[in-house]
C-alpha positions, 0 to 999 in steps of 0.5 A: 292670198298668202304668199309661200316660200319653199325650203329644203327640209322638214318644218323646224329645219334651219332653212325654215328658221331662215324663212321665219326670220327673213320672210315672216309674212310668207307661209313656209313650204317644206320640200324634200330636196333642193331640186324640189324647191326649185321645181315648186318655185318654177311651177308657181306652187311657191313664190320664193325659194330659200336655199342654204349655200354655205356655213362658216364652220362647215363650208360649202353645202354640197352640189348647190352651186352646180344646181343653181345655173340649172334651176331656171331661177334668179337670186333676188336676196341673200340672208346670213342666219346665225345658227345655234345648235341645240341637243334636243331630247324627249321630255326628261332626258338628261345629258349624261344619259344621251348616247347618240345625236342625230343630225345632217352631215353638215351640222355634225362638224359644227358641234364635233367638239361638244359631242366628243367631250360628252362621249356622244356618237354623231349619227347622220340624218337626211335633215335636222328637223326630221331627226328631231321628229324621229326622236319625238316619235321613238321616245328613247331618252338615250337618243337626241337630235341636233336641231333648232329651237324652232324644231324643239317647239314644233316637236315638243322636245326638251333642249338638253344642251343649248348652243353647243356649236364649237364656234360662237360665230356659226352662221349659214348663208342662204340665197332667196330665189325667184322666177323673176330677176330683179335688177333694181338697186335696193338696200343700204349696204351695196349690191352683190352680183353672182354669175357662173362662167367657163374659161376658154381653153387657152393658156392662163385663161383664168388668170387673164379673166380675173385680171379685169376685176383687179385692175378695175378695183372690183372686190370678188368675195367668192370664186369656186370651181367645180366639174361639169358634164362628168369630165375633168377638162370641163370646169365651171366657176361660180363667183360673187362680186361686189357691185351692180353690172351697171357700175362702170368698174364692174361693167368693164371687168365683165366685158374683159371676162367675156373675152376670155370665157366661152360662157357667162350666166348671170345668176342674180343681182341683189342687195348685200345682207348687212350681216355679210360685213 
């Protein structure tokens, strides 16, 4: 039986592209929301979930880091996927005739310069692939979608302008989620450990908590904060660090972190994608 991998969006979304590039042997399962992806994996309707977490141009994908600790799943891999933004129109559409380009709010800033130069209005859509599907259905040559080559292929659209992203390194990082944790050492580029924590309510707690990583020579590649529980005083931190929890330097750093925190939740231990470097 073919395994399935769930992703947020419709067929042709960049998350679908990530599934095809990194798990080509698995059948894609489109889901409406991130929560639906998590639910599909928890229920066994999918074996893995592909979750977009940040883009090199746009930044963090809203709400994802706050959803991960509540997902009940584990990060087992990461994938860095080069995102090429294309202007897709109905067959025969010409660039000079396009007045609107529909795309997800995350993708609009990634090609803002191109749209401004050509006098095209960016219009928000819930999903890039959905925008492509709707352009194909409406068949208005003045309306276009900002989407992938894959979306053009699926919905029978022309690539009116290819690779219009403002930065030639435009990349999205995805996390692969599973019901089961995998703590084995794997891959050839080292390991990444992801976790969330809340600091104790004492002076300089965050400074002291972070000190263990510095003194033990552990490289922290990400540290982000966000509010929890609807209170300004309840702050949770998401962190990615290089290394495996069994590595002595990271083990010591996590032990020191535990002293200054009320709660630590391990989200996953997984191999670093070689494109990270």
